[in-house]
N, C-alpha and C positions, 0 to 999 in steps of 0.2 A: 602587170604585177599579179602573179599567181600566189595565193595564200594557202598554206597548208591548213587543212581542217584541224589537225592536231594543235597547231599554234592558235588558230582561231578560238577553239574551245578553251585552251589554256588561258587566254585573255578573258574570256567570258566567265571563267570559273570564279573570278573575283566579284562577279555580279550574280552569284547564286545560280549560274548555269552549270551544266554537267558535261564532262568529257566522254566521248564514246571510244570504245575499244573494239578491235577486231576480234571476232570469236576465235578461240584457240583451236586450230585443227589438231585432231588426234587426242583431245582431252577425253576424260572418262565419260563425259556426257555428250560427246560428239560422234557422229558416224555418217558415212555416206550411205544412201539408201537407194534401192531400186525403185523407179517410178511405177513399177507394176504393183507395188504393195498398196493392197487395197487399204487562328491568332486570338488568341483569347482576348476579348474586348474588356478592358478593366473598367470601362465606363458603362457597360451594359447593365440594365436592371437585372436583379436576381431572377432566375428562371422559376416561375411558379406553376406554369402549366406546360403541358406537352409531354410526349412520350420520351422517357429517358432510356438510354442504352443500358442493358443489364450489366452487372459486375463481371459476368463471364463473357461479355462481347469481345470480339477481336479488337486489337488496338486500332487507333485512328490511322496510324501509318503501319502498313503491313510489314515493313522492314525490308531494307535492301538485301539482307542476308537470309531471308526466310525461304528462299527458293532452293529446294533440294534437287540436285541433278539426279536423273535416273537414266539407265541405259535404254529404256523403252517406256513409252507412255502407257498407262493402264488402259484397259478397254474403254473406259469412260472416266472423265474428270468431273462429271456431275453425279453426286451421290446424295440421296435423300437424307442421309445421316450427317452430312456436313453442316457447317454453320450457315449464317446468312438468314434472311427473312423467310417466313413462311410464304409460299407462293405456288405458282403453277409448275410443279415438278415435271410433268410430262412435256411441257413446252421447252423447259430448260434442256431436257435430255434430247428432244427432237431437234432443237436448234443446234446443239453441239454435234450431233451426228451429221446434220446437213453440212455444216461448215468443215467438218473433218473430211467428208467426201469431196467437197469443193477444193480443199487444200491439196489433196492428192491429185485430182484431175488437172488443176491449174498448174501445179509445179511440173507435172508430167509433160504438159503441152509446152511450157516455157523451156524446159530442158531440151525438148526435141527441136525447138526453134533455134536454140543456141548451138546445139550440135557438138558441143565440146565439154563444157563444165557440167558438174553435177551439184545438186543441192545437198548441203550438209544439214542434218537435223540435230537440234538440241532439245531435250525433253526435261521438264522439271515439274515438281509437285510442291504443294505447301501443306504444312501440318494441319492447318485449320480448314483445309479443303481447297479444291481447285488445282490449277497448274497450267501447263501450256506446252506447245511445241512450236519451235521456230525453225523454219527451213530457209536457208540462205545460200545463194549461188554467187560466187565472186570469181573475177578473173576469167570470164568466159570469152568466147569468140564474138558474141553479139552483145552480151550484157556485162557491164562493169560490175553491177551488183543488182541482185533481185532477191527479194525476201517475201515470204508469206508466213505470217505469225497467227497462231491460234492461242487463245487464252480463255480460261475459266477462272473467275475470281469471286471468292466469298469474303466478306469483311464488313467493316463499318468505316464511314468516311466523314470528314468534316463537311458541313453544309456548303462551304466554299468549293470543295472538290465536286460536290454534286452539281453546283452551278456551272462548273467547268465541263461537266459531262453532258449538259443539255442546255438549250437556249432558254428553257423555262424552269431552271433549277429551283427557284423559290417555290414553285407549285409542288415540286416533288418532295419537299421537306415539311409539308403541312402537318401539324400535330406534334412536331418536334420542338422541344424547349430550346431557346436560344443557346447556342454553343454546344448542343448535344450532337453526337455523331449519328449518322443514318446507316442502319444495317442495309446491305445491298448484295445483289448477285448480278454479275455481268459475264456475258459470254460473247466473244467476237472473233472475227477473222479479218486481218488487215494486211495490206501488201503495198509495196512500192517497188517499181522496177526502173532501173536507170541504164539504158542502152549506151553503147559507146558512140555510135554514129550520130552526129548532130541532126540528121534528118529523121532519126527514130525518136519518137516522143517518150518521155517519162510517163508512167501510168501509176495511179494510186486507186485502191479501193478499200472500203471498210464496211462490214456489215455486222450489226451487233444487236443483242437483246438484253435489256436491263429490267431488274425488279428492285424495288425498295420496300421497306417495311410498310405494312398496312395494305398489301395487295396492289400497289401501284406498279405498273409495267409499261414498257414502250419499246418500239423498234426504231433503229436508226441506221444510216449508212449512205452509200453512194459510190460511184465510180467517176473519176475525172482524169483528164489528160493534160499533160504539160509539154508541148513541143517547144522547139526553139525557133521554128519558122512556121508561117501560115501555109498550110496546104489545104485548100478548100475541099478537094476530093476526099482526103483523109478525114476531115472534120465532119463531112456529110455522112461518111460511113460510120464513124464512131458515135456521133449524136443520133444518127438514124437508127442504129442498132438499139440504143437505149430508149428512143422514142417508141419503137415497136414493143419493147419490154413493158414500158409504162402503159401503152395503149391496151395491152392485154389485160390490165388490171383496173385502170381508171383513166378515162380520156383526158382528165385534168392533170394527171400526175406529171407528164413530161414538162409542160410549160411551168408548172409550179416548182418542180424540183430542179429544173435547169436554172431558173431565176434564183432559187435558193443557193445553188452552187456558185453562181456569179457573185452573190453577196458574201457567202461564207469564205471563199478562197481569196478575198481581197486582202492585199498587203497594205494596210492602212497608212503606214508611214511612207509608202511609195506611191500610193494612189493608183495602183494597178493590180490586176489579178495575178495569181501565181501562174496560171496557164490559161487554157481555152475552155475550161469548164467541163461539164458533164451533167450528172445529177447528184443531188445531195438532199437528204431528208433526215429529220429527227423528230422525237416526241410523237411518234405515230402510234396512237392507241384509240383512234376514232371509229374503229370497226372491229369485227371479229378478229381475234388474234390469228386464227388459222389463215384468214385472207391476207393479213400482213406478212405472215410467215411465207406464204406462197409467193408473194411479190419479192421478198428478200431473196428467196431461193432462186427465182427466175433471174433476178438481177445479177447475183454473184455467179451463176452458171452461164452468164452471157459475157463474162470478162474476156475470155479467149476469142470469142467471135468478134467482139468489138475492137480488140487490140492486136491480136495475132496477125491478121492480114496486113496491117500497117507496118509492122516490124518486118515481115517477110518481104514487103515491097521495097523497103528502104535500107535494109541492113547492109547491103553491098554498095550503096551510093558513094560516089567519090566526093570528097570534101577538102576544103583548104584549111590551113592553120588558123586563119582568121575566123572561119566558121566554127571551128572547134573551140576557140577562145570565147566566142559568143555563147555557145552552148554552156560552157563553164560559168559564164557570168549569170546565165539564167538559172543554173543550179544554185548559185549564190542566193538568188531570190528565193529559191525553194527552201534553202536552209533557214533563211530569215523567217519565212512564214511558219515553218514547222516548230522552230524554237520559241517564237513569240506568240503565235496565235492558235496553233493547231490544238483542237479540243482534246484529242486523244493523247497527245504528248503531255499537255498540262495535267490531265486526269491521272495519267500514269505516274508522273513525278510526284503529284500530291498524295497519292495513295501508296507510294513505295513499290512501284512496279519494277519489273526486271529491266535494268538499264539497257542491256544488250538488245532486248526486244523493242523497247521504246525508241531507241535511237537507230534502230535498223533502217529507218526510212531515209537517213541522210546519205548523200552520195559520198563516194570515197574521195572525189576531187571536186573542187569548185573554185571560183575566181571572183575577186572583187577589184574593180578598177576605179580609181578616183574620178568622180564626176564624168562618167562615161555617157555620151549621148550619141546614138546612132545617126549616121548621115541621112539627111532628109531625102525621102524617096527610095531608100534602100529597103531590102527585105526585112532587115532588123527593125527599121522604123515602122514598117507595116505591122510587124508582130507586136511592138509596143502599143500601137494604136488599138489593136484588137484586145489588148489587156486593159487599156484605159477605157475603151468603149466596147463592152461585150457585144458580140455579133450573134445573129440568129443563123444557125447552120442548116436547119431542116424546117 
């Protein structure tokens, strides 16, 4: 039983979920580019202490319609005159430039691997500051859908949204009166790539820098892989690449962040992980920000090295209809995680983010079968075991 995602989202709409739309080709804010271009609690006690957002602060919800399409993004989306909290302007600017460069280099490499389709870019800005650039490739020879999104956001958010943005959100709102919104700045690059071949894994990464009012800042991110079948050689390569990255910065990083990824990407209602992990970290502000910046830079610039060779190796592998159906079922699990648990999705929806960009991570096709259980001893059963019992690959 193959279920259309459009139908799936229509059903979920009655439960406050959201439907995704395919970007309109040829719209005023869309273009093909050359890869050479460089709840208010009524029972709560009245707030007597804590910092209150000013009357001129941006709204709690930035608004679904506050994104202004532009033909081309400005040279920078980080401007000292924009709203948001006082903070480390040089780091904001430096992080944006780094992820802009990474967006260009990664989309260039993926476009070359696909060999047929090109990325479409949509740019937008917001009146109160910030904006973003989404690059999406669809209908390719190798990739069904691949997207790399950059966003810079200034605003204020409910404390519940802050909790969605970090594992220790309560610490990030210290000094705020109950119910008051938290001024913030966020800058990040996120990506999901869904290949066509069942033996080519889906890959996701996200690297971000946050600041909130009062000089609080932190880095977060990671890269993870979601195959449909276990290939130990591929997993040794992927995890080995990121262990080398981690070891260059801290010998404890890989073991810590690999375990963090296994915990974070757990689909709790299934009792299994979304895929076969990678690295994941959040709330990183325990050392000089320059050192954390260099780690994030190294990690995002290792995406192609970790992922590209696996796709090149398997993009022409033969597969059966049964194997394709299994891949679509695993994509169904991917959708479940992203709509129910993913921190970035929840944060984007709570702060009025751009829907097209938030839901870019979802595959175009997926499948749900009633009470499906893989045959004992099959490759599919082995994959489920790896998701229920995370393995060490390096």
